[in-house]
Each structure stands twice: as C-alpha cells, then as structure tokens.
Residue, then its C-alpha position, 0 to 999 in steps of 0.5 A: x202493396x198498397x203504399x206504392x204508386x198505382x198507374x192506371x193506363x187504361x186503353x179501350x182496346x186492351x183494357x188493361x191497367x199496370x201496377x208498378x212496384x219500385x224494386x230498390x232496396x228501401x221499398x224491399x226493406x219496407x215491404x219485408x218489415x210490414x209483413x214480419x210485423x202483420x204476421x208477428x201480430x196475426x200469430x199472436x192473435x191466433x195464439x190468443x184466441x187459441x189459449x182462450x178457446x183452450x181454457x174455456x168451458x163447453x158454453x164459453x167455447x159456444x159464445x166464443x165461436x158465435x161472437x164473431x157473427x154477433x159482432x158483424x151484425x152488431x157493428x152493421x146496426x151500429x153504423x146504420x144508427x151512428x153514421x158519423x161516429x162509424x165514418x170518424x172510426x174509420x178515418x182513424x183506422x185508415x190513419x193507423x193502418x197507414x192508408x190515409x198517410x200512405x205511410x208504411x211505418x204507421x202500419x208497422x208500429x200499429x202491428x208491433x204495438x197490437x203484438x205487444x198488446x197480445x202477449 
C-alpha cells in the first residue's frame, strides 16, 4: 500500500529497491479496511453508471459513452488555462485520499462518504 515506508536501497551492481510492509495486526487491519471501503465505493459507482445507462434512450446512451472522453479533454484544457487552481484541486484530492497526510483513515472515510452518496 502507499501508506507504508519505502526503503530505497539502490546498489549500482544489482539495481534493486526494497519495499517492506509491516505485518503487524494494525497494518493488516488498515489494509483490509482500505480495500473494503474502496471496493464498496467502486461497486456503488459501477451500479449507478449501470442504472443510469439502463434508463436512458439511445441518444443519452451515446452521450454517456462519450462523456468520459470529453471530460478528459476538458480537464486537460482547464489545467493548462488555470494551473494554480488545478494545483489546489490536486492538493485537495491528495489530502482527502490520504496521500498527503499519509493517513489511511482519511481515504477510508472518503470512500465511505462517496459510497453513501452514490447509494
């Protein structure tokens, strides 16, 4: 997981790096909670997308199918137009997904809130 230490022991002759995860009960429990919350949120997201797609007519199914590509292009354009705002949004996303504070509980809480919002 990204929430544990990464020891970078690089030797020029072997060129390897070691990632060591602690196997104590707290780390294993946190890993289980993180994965359970992530999979619940992804299940709810897939269910919502399926239900919206099922209820739409042919034109809206095409719009829903094309919308991820359009959003990707739009976000790329917005990042180049507003780099400061994009940096702040990225910092916020890193914080709520637990990357910046290196805290698994913020990510778990975010996934649970998203799961409840999607239901």
